[in-house]
N, C-alpha and C positions, 0 to 999 in steps of 0.2 A: 416669742421664740419662732425662728424660721423653721419651716417644714423641710423635710429631707429633699424633696424635689427641687426646691429653689437652690439648696446648697449644692446639689449635683450640677445644676446648670451653671452656677458660679465657678465650680471647679473646671468644667469643660471649657467655659469661655476664657478662663485664665490660661488653660493649656493652649487654646487656639491663638491667643495673643502672643504667647512667648514660646511657641513650639519650635521656632527657628533656632533656638538655643540648644535644643537637645535632639532635634530630628533634622535629617538632611532634606526631606521633602515636605512641602507645604500641603500636599494633597493626601496626607496620611488619614485614613479613616479609622473609626472606632467600632469595636465589636462590643455589643451589649451582652446581657446575660445569656440570651438564646444563642447568639453567635459564638460566645465563648464555649458553651456546651457542645455545639456542633463541631467546632474545631477540636475540642478534646476528644470527641468520639472518633474523629478521623485519625488523630494521633494514636489513640489506643489500638485501633484496627491496624494501623501501619506497624506498630510494635509487635502485635500478635503475628502478623504475616512474616516479619523478620525472624521470628522464633519457630517457624515451620508450620504454623496453623493458618487458618483461613483469614481473609480480610473481613473479620466480623468481631463483634464485641457485644456482650450481654448488657442489657439496660441497667441491671443492678450494679454491675462493675463500673459503668459510667457514673452513676450517682455516687458511688463510694469514692471514686477517684476525684470527682468534682468537689466533694467536701474537703478532701485532703488538699487539693490544689488551691482553693480559696484560703484556707487557714495557713497554708505554707507561704503564699505570696503576701498575705496580710500580716505575717509574723505573729500569728496567734498560736496558742497551745494546740497541739494536734489532738484529734479525737481519740477516744478510748480504744476503738478497734484498730487492728493492725492494717497498714497500707499494703498495697501490692508490691511484690518483689521487683517488678519492672517499673516502679514509679519514676525513677530517675530518667530512664529512657523515654517514658511518656512525657515527662516535663520538657525534656530536650526536644522531642518531636513537636510538641505544642509551641514552644518558643520559636522553633525554626519555621513553622508554618506562618506565624504572625510576621516574622521578619521578612520572609520570602514574599508575602502578599502585601507588604507595606501597610500593615494595620497594627493597632494596639488595642488592649482591652482596658476596662475601667479600673482594674486594680493597678495597672501600670501608670495610668494617669494620676491615681491617688498617690502612688509612690513618688512621682515627679512633682507633685504640687508644691511641696515645701521649697524645692529648688527653683520653681518657676514663679513663686509669689514675690513680686517686687513692689507693687503699689500698696499704698496704705489702706486703700479701701478693701483690699482682699483680706478675708478672715484668715487668722493663723491656722486654724484647723476647722474646716467646715463641718466635719462629722468624724466620728470615731471609726476605727477599723471594724469594730463589732457591728456597728450600724450598717456599714457597707456589706459586711458578710450576711447579715440578715436580709438585706435588700436583694442581693444576688441570689441567695438561696430561695427566695420567694416566701419568706416567713413574715415580711413586713408589707403592708398595703400602702401604696402611695396614691392617694386619690387625686393629687394635683396633676399628675402626669397622665396623659391620655392613654387609655388601654386600647390597642388596635383591635382586640377581639370583641369589644363591646360596641354596638352601634351607637352613634352620637346623636342622631336625629330621630324624631318619632316616626317619620315616614319610612325610614329604613327598617323598622321593626316588622313591618308588614311584608317585607320581601322574603322570599324563600332563600335566605342567605345564612348559612351556618357559620359559626365562629371559626371553625377549622378552615373552611374555604376562604373566608375573608382574610385570615391570617396568612395563608399561602399566597393569595393575590397581592396583599400589601407587601409581602416580602419580595415578590417579583418586581413590583414598581420600584421599591427602594434599591434593588439590586441593579436595575438598569441605570438609575440615576447615580449609583455608586461607581459604575463602570465609567461614566463620564467624568467623575472626579478622580478616581483612582483606578487606572486600567490594570494594575497588578493584583487586584482583589480576586483571587481564584475562587473564593466562595461565591461571590456575586456572579462570576462567569459560569459556575456550575448551575446556578439557579436560573439563568436566563438563556443558556445555550439552545435548549429545545423547547422553550416556552415563548410564543406559540410553537406548535409542532413544525419542525424543519427536517424531519427524518434523520435526526442526529441523536441516536440512542447511546447505550452504554459502549458499544464498539467504537463509535465515533469519538466519544469522550476519552476512551482509553487510548486511542491513537493520538489524540491531541496531547494527552498527558505524557505519553512517551516522547513525542516530538519536543515538548517543552523541557522535559528532563534532559534529553540529549543535547539541546542547545542552551541549557541553563537559563531559560527565560520563563516568563509567566505564560499562563494558558492563553490569555488574550493576544499577547504578542506573537505566540506561535501560530495562532489562527490568522491574524492579520498579515504577518510576513508571508505565509503560504499563499494567501489569496492575492496579495500584491504581486508576488512572483508569477502567479498564473496570469494575472491581468496585464501586467506591464513588462514582464521579463521576456526576452527573446529565447531562441533555441538554446543558447549557451547558459542562460540563467534560470530557465523554467525548471521546476522540480522534476525529478526523474519519474518515469512511468511506474516504477516500482514503489513509489512513495505511498504509504498506507493512507494518507489524507486524500489521495487522488479519488478514492471511492466516495468521498463526501464533499466533492467540489461544490455541488449545487447548494446544499444546506449551509455550508460554511460561507459561501458567497452571499446568500440571503442574509445571514446573521451580520456579516461585516457591512453589507449595504444598509441594513437597518440602523446599525450604530453610526454609520457615516451620515445618515439623514439626521440623527439626533445631534451629532457634532456640528452639522451645518446650522441647525436651529440655534444651538448654543453660541456659535460664533457670529451669526449674522444679526441677531436681535439684541440690541444693547440694554433694553429695559428688563431687569431680572424677573419682574412679575409676569410680563407678557411671555418672556422666554420660558419660564417655569410652567406656565399654563399650556403653552404649545408642546412642550416635552411630555407632560402628563397626558395630554390629549392624544399624541402620537402613540404612546405606550398603550393607552386604553383601547385605541382603534385596532392595534395588533392583537390584543388579547381577546377581544370580542368578535373578531372576524370569523364569520361562519357559524356563529352561535345565535340562538334565538333569544328574544327578550326575557323569556321565562327561565332561562338557564341560571344556575346559582353563580357561575363564574361571571356571567354578564352583569348580574345585579351587584356582585361584589366589586367588579371593576368600576362600575358607575359610581358607587358609593366611595370607593377609595380615591378615585380621581377627583371627586368633588372636595374631599377632605384635604388632599394634598395641595390643591390649588389655593384653598383658603389659607393653609399654613404658610405657603410660599409668599403669598401677599403680605401676611402679617410680619414674617421675618424680614421681608424687604423694607417695610415701613420702619421697623425697629432699627435696622442698620442705617437707614437714611437719617433718622433722628440722632443716632449716636455719632455719625460722621459730621453732621451739621453742628452739633453741640461741641465737639472737640475742636473744630476749626474756627469757632467764634473768637474773633480778636486775634487770630494767629495767621500769619502769612502762609500761603500754601508751600509745602515742601518742594524743594528742587528735585527734579528727576535724577535718579541714580545713573551713573555712567553706563552701566551694562544694560539699562532699560531704553537707552536712546536707539531709535531706529529698529526697535524690536516690538512694535505695536502688535504685530500679528501674534506674538507669543502670549500677549495678555488679552487677546480677544475673548470676550465673555467671562473675564475674571470676576466681575461683580456677580454675575449669575452663578458662577462656581461657588463663591463664598456663601451665597444664599442656600444653595443645595447642600453645602457642607454643614451649615447650621441646622437645616432640616434633618439631615442624616444623624447628626449628633443627638437631636431630640428623640429620634427613633431609637437610638442606642440606649437612651435613658428610660425607655419604656419598661414597665414591670415585666419580669420573666413570665414565660408561659407556665401555667399551673399544671397542665397535662404534659409531662415529659415524654410520655409514650407517643403522643401525636407529633411532637416535635422531632423525635429521633427515630420513630418507627418507619418501616418500609411501606406501610399501608396508608400513606398519606393520600389526599385527594389527587386525582389526575387532572392536571391543567393542560398538558400538551396533547392528550388523547392517545398517547402511546405508552408512557411509563409513569411511574410515580415520581414525585419530586424529592424523594429522600436523597440527601447528599451522599450518604454512605453507599447507596445503591449505585450512584453514578461513579464514585471513585473506585468501586470494586471492579476489577477487570473481569470480563466474561470468562466462562469456563473454557479452559484449553486442554487438549489431550496431554496426558502425563508421559506418554511414550511407552507405557507398559502394555504389552499385548495380552489380551485375554485368552489367546489360543494356547493349547497345551504345548508342553516342551517338545514333544515328538513332532508336531506339525511345524513348529518354528524351525527345528533342525532340518526337516525335510525341505522346507521352502528355501533355507539357506543353501543346502546342497544343490537344489535345482538352479539357484542363481550362479553357483560356482561351476556347474557342469558346462563344458564347452558346447556351444550350439553348432549344429551341422550347417554347413554353408549351402545356400541354395544353388541348385544346378543352373548354370547360365547356358544360354543357347550358343552352342559352339558351331562354327562354320567348318568348311572343308579345309580351311587354312589354319586350324587350331594347332597343328603340329609346329607352327613357327612361333607360338607364344611361349617363350622360354621362362617367363616370370610367373607362370601359373602351374599348379600341379594338375595332373590329369585326373579325371574321376576314376573311381574304382573299376568300372566296367571297361574303360580303355586300358587300364593296366592289366586286366585279365586277358584282354584280347591281344595285347602286345607284350608278352613277357620279356622279350629280348630288347630291353631299353638301353643296354650298354653300347650296342652298335648304333652309331649315329651316321647314317649316310646323308645324302642331300636332304632328304626328308627325315624329320626327327623320329617318326614311328612309321615304318613302311606298313602298308595295309596288307592283310592276308589275301590270298587268291580266292576267287569265287569259283565254285565248282559248277554252277549253273549260269546260264546266260539269259538275261532278261529278254522279253519280247522286243523291246525297243532296240536292244543291241543286235538281235538277229536281223531285224529289218534293215538296220544301218549296214550290216555286213553284206546283205543281199544286194543293196544298191551299189556298194563298192565293187562287187564281183561283176555286176553288169557293166559298169563303166570300164573296168579293166579289160573286158572282152568285147569291145565295141566292133573291131574288124576281125572276123574269123579267118579271112583269107590270108592275112599277113602274120598270123600268129605262128610261133615256133613250134617245133615238134613236141616240146616238153609241156605245152599247155594242155589243160584238160578241156573237155567239151563244155560249151556254154550251157548254163542252166543248172550245173552241178554246184551245189553249195559247198564252199571250201572251209567253212567255219567262220567264227566271229573274227572279222578283220579289225574291228575297233571295239575296245572295251568301254565301259561306262566312264564318264569323266568324273571321277571321284578320287580323293586321296586315300580312300579305304579299299579301292578295288583296282587290280591291275589285270593286264591281258593274260589270257590263258595260253597254254602251249599251242593249241590249234591256231590261235590267232597269229602266233609268231611264225609258224610254218607258212601260213598264207602270205605273210609279209615278205618272206624270202622269195616265194614264187613271183609275187607282184613286182619286186625289185628286179629280178632277172628278166622278166618279160618286158619291162618297160624300157630297158636299155636299147638304144638305137632306134627308137620310135619317133613319132612326130613330136616336136617341142611342146605343142599345146597339150597333147595327150600325156606327155611326160610331166608337164607341170601339174596337170590334174591328178596324175598318179602320186606325185610327191605330196600334194595336199591330202590325198586319201591316206597316204602312208603315215603322215603326221597327225591324223585324226582331225584335220581341219583346225589345228591349234598352232599358234605362232610362238608358243612358249618352249618348244623343243630346243635343246642346244644345237646351234648350227654345225653342220658337218663341213669338213675341209673340202675345198674344191680339188678335183682330180683332173688331170689332163685327159683330153679325149683320146680314145684308142687304148687306154689302159684298162685292163680287165679288173673288175672289182672282186676282191676276195670275199667269198661268202663265209660268214662266221659260223662256227660250230654251234651245236645245241647248247653246250655249257656256256659259251660266250653269250648266246642269246638270252639265257636266264639272267646272267649278270647285268646285261644291259637293261633288261626289263626292271630290275631292281632299282637301277639308277634313273629310270625314266621319271620325269617330273609331271606333276598333275597340272591342270589348267591354271595358269596364273602363278604357278609356284616359282618359276624362274625369276620373275621380277621381285617377288616378295623376299626370296632367299638372298638375292644379291643386295637388296636394300638393307636387310637386317644385318648382313655380314659387314657392310660398310659402317 
């Protein structure tokens, strides 16, 4: 009687031979018992999150649903205890994950076996559903299949390598090789992204997961498309600066570069045995980099690499013998039409078939007896930063909920402060601020000029100053001395030299105008300067206008005509209309 291990191998070989009849991809990978339970844990956590709870699930619930899942898919009677109310949603999420990652489980292969059996040598039913249930549940020991948690060589027993670390290291090796065969395997992507450490923790994995969900692609394709756009894309095609993956460019580039190196080995070396050995060596070198020889991970990596090399060589020899036996006495098949001139698409295909056969045997390994070590978050650390638990990676980091812990009174007050209008900063205003019609005057200017309804040449005439500054007095004294240069030719109405007549010129400001004393002195100066020397008259005119050229020009009068002196009231009116320095040009410019 054949043992169960050999029957499982026959079932898987039949599936590989006839998989093109039921599957669209030849690179579909198989989940064993451990992989099925890890996918189930993720499906249950996702359903719990949909119903408002956290992305977590208890180990007891996983074991209960695991038994229901196996019995349901194998069409066996359900257990005596009741199943969870969300079981249908969990089963849907489980099947969706398998389809999205281009994978199948052992129960699916068993269900498709009757349809795929076409050769006479294939047994009608290799084993019963109950036997498969016992095997997947871990209740049946299969001695013929290698147990990755048990050392195979006597020399490895002396090494400080626990079964838990060895199981995690072997899973990483197989995950890297699985990505070469099936790049859509999200489970393999999660186990290899940050092993060895590339500074890609939970936040980086969450950003990749969101990018893959938004683009409806796998995790690996989301990473590679982003890195290719960074490396090859120009300004118009490069990802935006706000892309969350921009924060992890270095780590993602290192990961893609390492996978590119493995792909290069796979495509350039035609011999599957040599190619597989080179691939395993490259993965082992990445895992042990920076570790001492006495480290547990170092010892587990050495032992696993040696075992995988031997297995790849054995599988290659078996495939060579089967191909040579099938071709004996038969002419080689003609190449298919779609395969002509597409040699690059089949580069390394022989090596891929050997890797697929090795991964199939790994899927047929007995399940892990310690379910807590398989699903717990306290697994051994391989990357040096975080645990290798898949549930921890797929769970998004904690984000703020938006609820403020402050009391209601403080929140209301902060809202009122935001709605309260802010006072405008006082800008530095020049003496020409009266011409800025689009701005409101500050409060102090409004108080100083209450009569804003009257708009003369200047928008807001400045009030008169009662006192005269020292600079203004000095300027007036100079003007009086100039006006009384020749005492012998002065008229009888002139006052003696040296007597101060008051401020002849006021300060040049839009806020200050000349006083009454200054106006009377101007009248005397104008009367005295008539009929004098032209040079002195020109100088007096300059003094009269305060040395400014911005005064409105007076009409020319014929010589010999007496100038009518304005009265006191007229002088006040003219003083109001007097423009400040530079005001004439600005006013005429804005009026136009």
